[in-house]
N, C-alpha and C positions, 0 to 999 in steps of 0.2 A: 694462259690464252694461246689459240691457235692462230697462227696467219696465213691466209692464202700466198700461194704464190705471186699474185698479184700485188697484194698489200706487201710483201716482201719486197718484191722488184721497186714498187713507188717509192719505199724507203730508202733503196738503195740510191735511186735516181735522183731524189734530194741531195744526196752526200756527193754525188758527181753528175755531172752530166756531158752528152755529147749532142751534135747535130744530127738529125735525119731531115733529109730533104726529100721532098715528095712532089711531082708533077701532077699538075690537077687541071680540068679544063674549067672553065668560069661557072659553067653548071653545079660542077661537083664542088667548087670552092663555096658557091652559093649556099648549097645544102648544108656544109660543114658549118657554115656560120649560122643558118638558122637553128640548126640542131643543137650548136654550143650556145647559142643565144637562149634557147628554151631550157638550157641545162644552166644556165646561170653560170657559165664559165667563159673563158676565151676558147679561141679554137685549137691552139697549142696544147693546152690541157684536156680538152675534149678528146683530141684524136690519139693523143697518148693513153689517155684511160682505155679508150675503147679498143684501141691497137692490143693492149697487155691484155684486156678481156679476151678477147677472140685469140690471141697466143695463147692463153691459159688453157682457153677450151681446146684448143688443136692437141698442146703437149698432154692434158690429161685425157683426152679422147682416143688416145693412140691403141690401136688394137693389136698391134702385132709387139710382141717382147722380144727381144733378143737375148738369150742366157749364153754366155761364153761355154765353150767345152769344158773348160776347166773348171766349170761351177755347176754342168750338168748333173752329176751325180747326187750332189749335196741338195741339188734342186727336187731331183727325183725322192730323195729320202723324206726331203721335207714335205712334199705333195704326198707321200704316201702314209703318214702319220696320221692315226685317228684323230678325228677334230676334237677339238678341247670343249667341255663341257662349261658354259658359262653362266652360272646362275641367275643372274639378272635377266638375259636373254632368255633362256629357258622358260623363268615366269612370265614374262612380256608374251611371249609365244603361245601360253596357253591362255590368255585372256582374251575376251573378244574385242574385236575394234570397236572404238568409241562410237562409230557412226552407225553399229548393229545394233544399238541398246534399244 
């Protein structure tokens, strides 16, 4: 079973915890309370879950990747290799999509 970054971090958060303080306007607090109530959880858990989800998206959506100079040649060699043929993917790509029946 594969766990997402958020699931891993939530597991770690249960092992140890620290406090994060956030300043909110009264309107922002009311909105968070309403949203957490709809989600049937408390404000703290709601904010933590949503913040971690947003952080995971930001981290995974990173478009610029830095490759250290010492690893550049190895990266270029890897990128220049011919693509591997994966039988299952080759068979899958040969089938028409289910919605086109």
